[in-house]
C-alpha positions as CSV (number, residue, x, y, z in Angstrom):
1,A,0.1,0.1,-0.2
2,A,3.0,2.5,0.7
3,G,3.9,2.0,-2.8
4,T,1.0,3.9,-4.1
5,S,0.3,6.1,-1.1
6,V,3.2,7.9,-0.8
7,P,3.7,9.0,-4.0
8,D,-0.2,10.0,-3.9
9,L,0.7,11.9,-0.8
10,I,3.9,13.8,-2.5
11,T,1.7,14.8,-5.4
12,S,-1.3,16.0,-3.2
13,V,1.2,17.9,-1.2
14,I,3.1,19.7,-4.1
15,V,-0.5,20.9,-5.7
16,A,-1.9,21.8,-2.6
17,R,1.1,24.0,-1.8
18,K,0.6,25.6,-5.5
19,G,-3.0,26.5,-4.1
20,L,-4.7,23.5,-6.0
21,G,-6.3,22.1,-2.7
22,D,-9.3,20.7,-4.7
23,M,-7.0,18.8,-6.9
24,A,-5.1,17.4,-4.0
25,V,-8.0,16.1,-2.4
26,S,-9.8,14.8,-5.4
27,S,-6.3,13.1,-6.3
28,S,-6.5,11.2,-2.7
29,L,-9.8,10.4,-3.1
30,G,-9.9,9.5,-6.8
31,S,-6.9,6.9,-6.5
32,N,-8.4,5.0,-3.7
33,L,-11.7,4.6,-5.5
34,F,-9.7,3.5,-8.7
35,D,-8.2,1.0,-6.3
36,I,-11.2,-0.5,-4.6
37,C,-13.3,-0.1,-8.0
38,V,-10.9,-1.6,-10.2
39,G,-7.9,-3.3,-8.2
40,L,-10.1,-5.4,-6.1
41,P,-12.4,-6.9,-8.5
42,I,-9.9,-7.9,-10.7
43,P,-8.6,-10.9,-8.7
44,W,-12.1,-12.0,-8.0
45,L,-12.8,-11.9,-12.0
46,I,-9.6,-13.8,-12.5
47,S,-10.6,-16.4,-10.0
48,L,-14.1,-16.5,-11.0
49,A,-12.7,-17.4,-14.8
50,T,-10.2,-19.9,-13.6
51,G,-13.2,-21.4,-11.0
52,E,-11.0,-21.1,-8.1
53,E,-12.9,-19.9,-4.7
54,I,-11.5,-17.0,-2.6
55,K,-12.8,-17.2,0.7
56,V,-13.1,-13.8,2.8
57,D,-13.1,-14.3,6.4
58,A,-12.5,-11.4,8.7
59,Q,-14.0,-10.4,11.9
60,G,-15.8,-7.1,11.8
61,M,-15.5,-6.7,8.1
62,F,-19.3,-5.6,7.9
63,C,-18.7,-3.2,10.6
64,S,-15.5,-1.5,9.0
65,V,-17.6,-1.4,5.7
66,L,-20.4,0.4,7.2
67,M,-17.8,2.8,9.1
68,L,-16.2,3.7,5.8
69,F,-19.4,4.5,4.2
70,G,-20.2,6.7,7.3
71,M,-17.1,8.4,7.0
72,L,-17.6,8.9,3.1
73,I,-20.9,10.5,4.1
74,A,-19.2,12.6,7.0
75,I,-16.2,13.6,4.6
76,I,-19.0,14.8,2.1
77,V,-21.0,16.9,4.6
78,I,-17.7,18.6,6.0
79,I,-16.6,19.7,2.8
80,A,-19.9,21.1,1.9
81,I,-20.1,22.9,5.3
82,C,-16.7,24.5,4.2
83,K,-18.3,25.6,1.2
84,W,-16.1,23.0,-1.0
85,K,-13.1,25.1,-0.2
86,M,-9.9,23.8,0.9
87,T,-9.4,25.2,4.6
88,K,-7.8,24.8,7.9
89,T,-11.0,23.6,9.2
90,L,-11.6,20.7,6.6
91,G,-8.1,19.5,6.8
92,L,-8.6,19.4,10.7
93,S,-11.8,17.9,10.4
94,M,-10.7,15.2,7.8
95,S,-7.6,14.4,9.9
96,M,-9.9,13.8,13.2
97,S,-12.0,11.7,11.3
98,Y,-9.3,9.5,10.1
99,F,-8.1,9.3,13.6
100,V,-11.4,8.3,14.9
101,Y,-11.8,5.5,12.4
102,L,-8.4,4.3,13.1
103,A,-9.0,4.3,16.8
104,I,-12.1,2.2,16.5
105,A,-10.7,-0.1,13.7
106,L,-7.6,-0.8,16.0
107,C,-9.8,-1.5,18.9
108,M,-12.0,-4.1,16.9
109,G,-8.9,-5.4,15.5
110,L,-7.3,-6.0,19.0
111,E,-10.9,-7.1,20.1
112,L,-11.2,-4.4,22.7
113,I,-14.7,-4.0,21.4
114,S,-16.8,-6.2,18.8
115,C,-19.0,-5.7,16.0
116,I,-22.5,-6.3,16.7
117,F,-23.0,-7.9,13.4
118,D,-20.4,-10.7,14.1
119,K,-21.5,-14.4,14.5
120,K,-20.5,-15.7,17.9
């Protein structure tokens, strides 16, 4: 993941310093959407074509997906509140949103909290 994330970070910082904050945000969101919509389905399509089965068994995956959709909605609302302009408030809000998600995901991974949708 670092192989694609670090270059995206560097290019986002460069364009943001040039005053093109909207381009920095769209680059970070766009590359992740591309990875999810194109990068993830390709192995499944290859597996489907070859007749192999891929078993996905992760505790808390449903809650993680719900949190990600919640974060997406929160980010869109935060950007709209900031009138679609890159501001310090927007940057702080996005950073705080990430750290909240990260804390919850780590707590779930360490089994300090559990997903209510997991089979027990």
